C-alpha positions in Angstrom: 35.8 -14.6 -104.1 33.0 -12.6 -105.5 30.6 -15.2 -104.3 31.7 -14.7 -100.7 31.3 -11.0 -101.0 27.8 -11.4 -102.5 26.8 -13.9 -99.7 27.7 -11.6 -96.9 25.8 -8.7 -98.3 22.4 -10.5 -98.5 22.6 -12.3 -95.2 19.4 -11.6 -93.2 19.4 -10.8 -89.5 18.1 -13.8 -87.4 14.6 -13.4 -85.9 14.3 -12.5 -82.2 12.5 -15.3 -80.3 10.7 -13.7 -77.3 8.6 -16.8 -76.4 10.6 -17.7 -73.4 10.5 -14.1 -72.1 6.7 -14.0 -72.5 6.4 -17.3 -70.7 8.4 -15.8 -67.8 6.1 -12.7 -67.7 3.0 -14.8 -67.7 4.2 -16.6 -64.5 5.9 -13.6 -62.9 3.2 -10.9 -63.1 0.4 -12.9 -61.3 3.0 -13.9 -58.6 3.9 -10.3 -58.0 0.3 -9.2 -57.9 -0.7 -11.9 -55.4 2.2 -11.0 -53.0 1.4 -7.3 -53.3 -2.1 -8.0 -52.0 -0.7 -9.7 -48.9 2.0 -7.2 -47.9 0.7 -4.3 -45.8 2.6 -1.1 -45.4 1.8 1.2 -42.5 2.8 4.8 -42.8 2.7 7.2 -40.0 2.8 10.9 -40.9 5.4 12.9 -38.9 6.0 16.6 -38.7 9.5 18.0 -38.7 9.9 21.2 -36.7 11.0 24.1 -38.7 13.4 26.9 -37.7 10.8 29.6 -38.4 8.2 27.8 -36.3 4.5 28.8 -36.1 3.1 32.3 -35.6 3.6 33.4 -32.0 0.4 33.7 -29.9 0.2 36.3 -27.1 -0.7 33.6 -24.6 1.9 30.9 -23.9 1.0 27.6 -25.6 1.6 24.2 -23.9 4.6 22.5 -25.3 5.1 18.8 -24.6 8.5 17.2 -25.4 9.4 13.6 -24.8 13.2 13.4 -24.8 14.6 9.9 -25.3 18.0 9.7 -23.6 20.3 6.7 -23.3 19.1 5.8 -19.7 15.9 7.8 -19.2 12.8 9.2 -20.8 12.3 12.9 -19.9 9.1 14.9 -20.3 9.7 18.6 -20.8 7.5 21.7 -21.3 9.8 23.4 -23.8 12.1 25.1 -21.2 12.8 22.6 -18.4 12.3 18.9 -17.6 9.1 18.2 -15.5 9.5 14.4 -15.2 12.2 11.8 -15.7 11.4 8.1 -16.1 14.6 5.9 -15.7 15.1 2.8 -17.7 14.0 -0.5 -16.2 16.9 -2.8 -17.0 17.5 -2.4 -20.7 13.9 -1.3 -21.6 12.2 2.0 -21.3 9.3 2.2 -18.9 6.6 2.9 -21.4 3.7 2.2 -19.0 4.9 5.1 -16.7 5.2 7.3 -19.8 1.7 6.4 -20.9 0.3 7.1 -17.4 2.0 10.5 -17.3 0.8 11.4 -20.8 -2.8 10.3 -20.0 -2.7 12.7 -17.1 -1.5 15.5 -19.3 -4.2 14.6 -21.9 -6.9 14.7 -19.2 -5.7 18.2 -18.2 -5.4 19.4 -21.8 -7.9 17.4 -23.9 -7.6 19.7 -27.0 -3.8 19.3 -27.2 -2.9 17.0 -30.1 0.8 17.6 -30.8 3.9 16.5 -29.1 7.6 16.5 -30.0 9.8 13.4 -29.6 13.5 14.4 -29.3 16.2 11.7 -29.5 19.8 11.5 -28.5 22.2 10.2 -31.1 22.5 6.4 -31.3 19.1 5.6 -29.9 17.9 2.3 -31.6 15.2 2.7 -34.1 13.0 0.1 -32.4 13.1 2.1 -29.2 12.1 5.3 -31.1 9.1 3.4 -32.6 8.0 2.1 -29.2 8.1 5.5 -27.6 6.2 7.1 -30.5 3.5 4.4 -30.2 3.2 5.1 -26.5 2.9 8.8 -27.2 0.3 8.4 -29.9 -2.0 5.8 -28.2 -2.4 4.5 -24.6 -3.8 1.0 -24.0 -5.9 0.8 -20.9 -7.4 -2.5 -19.6 -10.3 -2.3 -17.3 -10.8 -5.1 -14.7 -14.2 -6.2 -16.3 -12.9 -6.2 -19.9 -10.8 -8.8 -21.6 -9.3 -6.6 -24.3 -7.3 -3.4 -23.8 -9.0 -0.3 -24.9 -7.0 2.1 -27.0 -7.2 5.8 -26.0 -5.7 8.4 -28.4 -3.2 10.7 -26.8 -1.1 12.9 -29.0 -1.4 11.7 -32.7 0.5 14.7 -34.2 4.1 13.8 -33.6 7.2 15.8 -34.5 10.6 14.3 -34.4 13.9 16.0 -33.7 17.4 15.8 -32.0 17.6 16.1 -28.3 19.3 19.1 -26.8 
């Protein structure tokens, strides 16, 4: 009986074999690095309107709001709607929106910011398409093969529609 007791006391812990784990890491790390190179992430910086707002100027500043509703796109000046663009079937008419915004940009070339307001339950894809149309307009001249991109209002704020 004393031999069993003596044997248990001097038993050494088995060595930990990490060879298989190291083999896995040798294969996994280069694979992850290669796929990280091919994936491209595009981030668009957005501004969220605050309750305090910016300092008030004595002169009235131009406010442009694009309101995305279930059946229409509305363009407002902060107090009332100045244009409404109805949906064409199940898609928003982004070409009309671009034309209207290009007209606004030609009248106010220094204006850079716009607010996109969304009703609840507007699909994310529609929001992205509207934001792209607000940020950049694509114009194709008759003599050119490729469409030319004209920056419109790159500083976009997002909020809930009234």
